[in-house]
C-alpha positions in Angstrom: 0.3 -24.9 3.3 -1.3 -22.1 5.3 1.5 -22.3 7.8 4.2 -21.9 5.2 2.4 -18.9 3.7 2.1 -17.3 7.1 5.8 -18.0 7.9 6.9 -16.5 4.5 4.7 -13.5 5.3 6.3 -13.2 8.7 9.8 -13.3 7.2 8.9 -10.8 4.6 7.5 -8.5 7.3 10.7 -8.8 9.4 12.9 -8.1 6.4 10.7 -5.1 5.4 10.9 -3.6 8.9 14.7 -4.2 9.0 15.2 -2.5 5.6 12.9 0.4 6.7 15.0 0.8 9.9 18.2 0.9 8.0 16.7 3.5 5.6 15.5 5.6 8.5 18.9 5.6 10.1 20.5 6.5 6.8 17.9 9.3 6.3 18.6 10.8 9.7 22.3 10.7 9.2 22.1 12.2 5.7 19.4 14.8 6.6 17.4 13.8 3.6 15.2 10.9 2.6 17.2 7.8 1.6 15.2 4.9 0.1 17.1 1.7 -0.9 15.8 0.2 -4.2 14.9 -3.4 -4.3 17.7 -4.2 -6.8 20.3 -2.8 -4.4 18.9 -4.6 -1.4 18.9 -7.9 -3.3 22.4 -7.3 -4.6 23.7 -6.8 -1.1 23.0 -10.5 -0.4 26.2 -11.7 -2.1 27.4 -12.8 -5.5 24.6 -15.2 -6.2 21.9 -12.6 -5.6 23.9 -10.1 -7.6 23.8 -12.5 -10.5 20.0 -13.0 -10.0 19.4 -9.2 -10.2 21.5 -8.9 -13.3 19.6 -11.8 -14.9 16.3 -10.2 -14.0 17.4 -6.9 -15.6 18.2 -8.5 -18.9 15.4 -8.8 -21.5 13.8 -12.2 -21.7 12.3 -13.7 -24.9 9.7 -15.9 -23.3 8.3 -13.5 -20.8 8.8 -10.2 -22.6 5.5 -8.9 -21.4 6.6 -9.1 -17.8 10.0 -7.3 -18.4 8.6 -3.8 -17.7 6.9 -5.0 -14.5 10.1 -6.7 -13.3 12.2 -3.6 -14.0 9.6 -1.4 -12.3 9.5 -3.5 -9.2 13.3 -3.6 -9.0 13.4 0.2 -8.8 10.8 0.5 -6.0 11.9 1.0 -2.4 12.8 -2.4 -0.8 10.8 -1.9 2.4 7.6 -1.1 0.5 7.9 -4.1 -1.8 8.7 -6.4 1.1 5.7 -5.1 3.1 3.5 -5.5 0.1 4.6 -9.1 -0.4 4.0 -9.8 3.3 0.5 -8.4 3.1 -0.3 -10.4 -0.1 1.0 -13.7 1.5 -1.0 -13.0 4.7 -4.2 -12.4 2.7 -3.7 -15.6 0.8 -3.2 -17.6 4.0 -6.1 -15.9 5.9 -9.0 -18.0 7.0 -12.3 -16.4 7.7 -13.9 -17.2 11.1 -17.0 -19.3 11.0 -20.2 -17.3 10.4 -22.1 -18.9 13.2 -19.5 -18.1 15.8 -17.0 -19.9 17.9 -19.4 -21.8 20.1 -22.0 -22.9 17.6 -23.0 -26.6 17.5 
């Protein structure tokens, strides 16, 4: 389980750095800051992810209390959201070193 969480953290980190690089290139070419929202980055994945973003933006009856959080997260910069997800997944998968040390009996 820890391996899967670390791998998901690594993938999220790679995607976050990739999106940040694209934003940096666009910012330099436009001479102003360009930040891609998460909804736009997800929608660029194809028709299935576009349908996913549209379904997330619609109000839901069962989880109505999470609708503002979902809408807020879809408006955030994609690189920041992906890096935050990577950090959270790494923290969940982190294992503390033993207190006594590496060579304790």
